[in-house]
C-alpha positions as CSV (number, residue, x, y, z in Angstrom):
1,X,206.1,15.1,137.9
2,X,207.2,17.2,134.9
3,X,205.3,20.4,134.4
4,X,203.0,20.5,131.4
5,X,204.0,23.1,128.7
6,X,201.9,26.2,128.3
7,X,199.2,26.0,125.6
8,X,198.8,29.3,123.7
9,X,198.0,28.8,120.1
10,X,198.6,31.8,117.8
11,X,195.5,33.9,117.4
12,X,193.7,32.8,120.6
13,X,193.4,35.4,123.4
14,X,195.0,34.6,126.7
15,X,194.3,35.9,130.2
16,X,197.5,35.9,132.3
17,X,197.9,36.4,136.1
18,X,201.3,36.7,137.8
19,X,201.4,37.2,141.6
20,X,204.0,38.2,144.1
21,X,205.5,35.4,146.2
22,X,203.4,35.0,149.4
23,X,201.4,37.9,148.0
24,X,204.2,40.3,148.7
25,X,204.3,43.7,147.0
26,X,205.7,43.8,143.5
27,X,205.2,47.5,143.0
28,X,206.1,50.0,145.7
29,X,206.5,53.3,143.7
30,X,205.2,54.7,140.5
31,X,208.6,54.3,138.9
32,X,208.2,50.5,139.5
33,X,205.0,50.5,137.4
34,X,206.7,52.6,134.7
35,X,209.6,50.2,134.5
36,X,207.3,47.1,134.2
37,X,205.2,48.8,131.6
38,X,208.3,49.7,129.6
39,X,209.6,46.2,129.6
40,X,206.1,44.8,128.9
41,X,206.1,47.0,125.8
42,X,209.6,45.9,124.7
43,X,209.0,42.1,125.1
44,X,205.4,42.1,123.8
45,X,206.7,43.6,120.6
46,X,209.8,41.3,120.5
47,X,207.8,38.1,120.9
48,X,204.8,39.3,118.8
49,X,202.2,39.4,121.4
50,X,199.3,41.9,121.0
51,X,198.4,43.5,124.4
52,X,194.7,44.4,124.7
53,X,194.2,45.1,128.5
54,X,196.2,45.1,131.7
55,X,196.2,46.2,135.3
56,X,199.2,46.4,137.7
57,X,198.0,45.9,141.2
58,X,200.2,46.2,144.3
59,X,201.0,42.5,144.5
60,X,199.9,41.0,141.1
61,X,199.5,41.7,137.4
62,X,196.6,40.8,135.0
63,X,197.2,40.8,131.2
64,X,194.9,40.1,128.3
65,X,196.8,39.4,125.1
66,X,196.9,37.5,121.9
67,X,200.1,35.8,120.6
68,X,200.9,35.9,116.9
69,X,203.5,33.1,117.1
70,X,203.7,29.8,119.1
71,X,205.2,30.2,122.5
72,X,205.1,34.0,122.4
73,X,203.3,34.5,125.7
74,X,205.7,32.2,127.7
75,X,208.8,33.8,126.2
76,X,207.4,37.3,126.9
77,X,206.6,36.5,130.5
78,X,209.9,34.8,131.2
79,X,211.9,37.7,129.8
80,X,209.8,40.3,131.5
81,X,209.8,38.5,134.8
82,X,213.6,38.1,134.9
83,X,214.2,41.7,133.9
84,X,211.8,43.1,136.4
85,X,213.1,40.9,139.3
86,X,216.7,42.1,138.6
87,X,215.5,45.7,138.7
88,X,213.4,45.2,141.8
89,X,216.1,43.4,143.8
90,X,218.7,45.9,142.9
91,X,216.5,48.9,143.8
92,X,215.3,47.5,147.1
93,X,218.5,45.7,148.2
94,X,217.0,42.3,148.2
95,X,217.7,38.9,146.7
96,X,215.8,35.8,145.7
97,X,212.4,35.3,144.0
98,X,209.7,37.9,143.6
99,X,207.0,36.0,141.7
100,X,204.9,33.1,143.0
101,X,206.1,30.3,140.7
102,X,204.9,30.3,137.1
103,X,202.3,32.6,135.9
104,X,198.7,31.4,135.6
105,X,196.8,31.6,132.3
106,X,193.7,30.5,130.4
107,X,192.5,30.8,126.8
108,X,189.5,33.0,126.1
109,X,186.7,32.6,123.6
110,X,186.4,35.9,121.7
111,X,182.6,36.2,121.2
112,X,180.6,36.8,124.4
113,X,183.6,36.3,126.7
114,X,186.5,38.5,125.7
115,X,185.0,41.9,126.6
116,X,183.9,40.5,129.9
117,X,187.6,39.6,130.6
118,X,188.5,43.2,129.6
119,X,186.1,44.4,132.2
120,X,187.2,41.9,134.9
121,X,190.8,43.1,134.5
122,X,190.2,46.8,134.5
123,X,187.7,46.6,137.4
124,X,190.3,45.1,139.7
125,X,191.2,48.5,141.4
126,X,187.4,49.1,142.0
127,X,186.9,45.6,143.5
128,X,190.0,46.2,145.7
129,X,188.6,49.6,146.7
130,X,191.7,51.4,145.4
131,X,189.5,53.5,143.1
132,X,185.8,54.4,142.9
133,X,185.9,54.3,139.1
134,X,188.3,52.4,136.8
135,X,189.3,55.7,135.1
136,X,190.8,56.9,138.3
137,X,193.5,54.2,138.3
138,X,196.6,55.1,136.3
139,X,198.1,51.6,136.0
140,X,195.5,49.9,133.9
141,X,194.4,50.0,130.2
142,X,191.0,51.5,131.0
143,X,192.2,55.1,130.4
144,X,193.2,53.9,126.9
145,X,190.2,51.7,126.0
146,X,187.6,53.8,127.8
147,X,188.9,57.3,127.7
148,X,191.1,57.6,124.6
149,X,194.5,58.0,126.1
150,X,197.2,57.3,123.5
151,X,199.4,54.2,124.0
152,X,201.7,52.3,121.7
153,X,201.5,49.3,124.1
154,X,197.8,48.6,123.5
155,X,196.6,46.6,120.5
156,X,192.8,46.9,120.1
157,X,191.2,43.4,119.6
158,X,188.7,43.1,116.8
159,X,185.9,42.6,119.4
160,X,186.8,46.0,120.9
161,X,186.9,47.5,117.4
162,X,183.5,46.2,116.7
163,X,182.0,48.4,119.4
164,X,181.8,51.4,117.1
165,X,182.7,53.0,113.7
166,X,185.2,55.4,115.2
167,X,187.3,55.8,118.4
168,X,184.8,58.1,120.1
169,X,181.9,55.7,119.5
170,X,184.0,52.7,120.7
171,X,185.1,54.5,123.8
172,X,181.5,55.5,124.7
173,X,180.1,52.0,124.1
174,X,183.0,50.5,126.0
175,X,182.4,52.8,129.0
176,X,178.7,51.7,129.0
177,X,179.8,48.1,129.5
178,X,181.1,49.1,132.9
179,X,177.7,50.0,134.2
180,X,177.5,46.3,135.2
181,X,180.3,44.6,137.1
182,X,181.5,41.0,136.3
183,X,180.0,38.9,139.1
184,X,178.2,35.6,139.8
185,X,179.2,32.5,138.0
186,X,181.2,34.3,135.3
187,X,183.4,35.9,138.0
188,X,184.0,32.4,139.5
189,X,184.7,30.9,136.1
190,X,187.3,33.5,135.2
191,X,189.1,33.1,138.5
192,X,188.9,29.3,138.7
193,X,189.7,28.5,135.1
194,X,192.6,30.9,135.0
195,X,194.1,29.4,138.2
196,X,193.6,25.9,136.7
197,X,194.9,26.7,133.2
198,X,191.6,25.8,131.6
199,X,189.7,27.8,128.9
200,X,186.8,30.3,129.3
201,X,184.1,29.9,126.7
202,X,181.3,27.6,125.7
203,X,181.6,23.8,125.4
204,X,182.1,23.9,121.6
205,X,185.0,26.3,122.0
206,X,186.6,24.2,124.6
207,X,186.1,21.0,122.6
208,X,187.7,22.5,119.5
209,X,190.7,23.6,121.6
210,X,191.0,20.2,123.1
211,X,191.1,18.7,119.6
212,X,193.6,21.2,118.5
213,X,195.9,20.9,121.5
214,X,195.3,17.4,122.7
215,X,194.9,18.7,126.3
216,X,191.8,18.8,128.5
217,X,190.8,22.5,128.9
218,X,187.5,22.2,130.8
219,X,186.9,21.0,134.4
220,X,185.6,17.6,135.1
221,X,182.2,17.3,136.6
222,X,182.2,16.8,140.3
223,X,180.9,13.6,141.8
224,X,181.0,10.0,140.7
225,X,180.2,9.0,137.1
226,X,176.7,8.1,136.1
227,X,175.9,4.5,136.7
228,X,178.6,3.9,139.3
229,X,176.1,2.5,141.8
230,X,174.7,0.0,139.3
231,X,178.1,-1.1,138.3
232,X,179.1,-1.6,142.0
233,X,176.0,-3.6,142.7
234,X,176.5,-5.8,139.6
235,X,180.1,-6.4,140.6
236,X,179.0,-7.4,144.1
237,X,176.4,-9.9,142.9
238,X,178.7,-11.5,140.3
239,X,179.4,-15.0,141.5
240,X,183.1,-16.1,141.8
């Protein structure tokens, strides 16, 4: 069966995950992180993708971004993936694939959900017990969004900009968001929908995207459809 093309309409935020094949390490040394971030910067600008949040874990990557042109995210990830694999294989004297197939992604509703995905991404090192506080981890965007570190990779989303009138106020209010972790049903929804290529948001958002793209972007309800027992009984009683 042919693989369905990625859906990433311009102006709609996207959460991207790319994992190492068989969960193998993709980053061994700090210079690996620096190389990846450098090429992420290069290709995000080349393909006009605004980067809002990210984290580079040992064996996978999370990105939160918004394309400004059709197909920008896919082209960015393809170019970045190939370039980094060439670097990694040469450096560590290996060959073959590094990534676990195609990257996973889902579209994100801005209001109510986008800042939660910011948190989900930047709290990865804390959930993995690699840091007690997200600000301790160097290879994420938290030091930029929450602590004011300067970066020409990060493009603040308007939802982030709405947190305050100036950078100090925004950073303070952003840090306060992290007093509560992303958990429960929202955590499950982010993980599940990203893996399945669905959308994260309310039903209206998903229905509008389905109309726009012609693709189903919300999970089907589990179980049999309503009325199936009645239909089965009627079918059984219908005379031949």
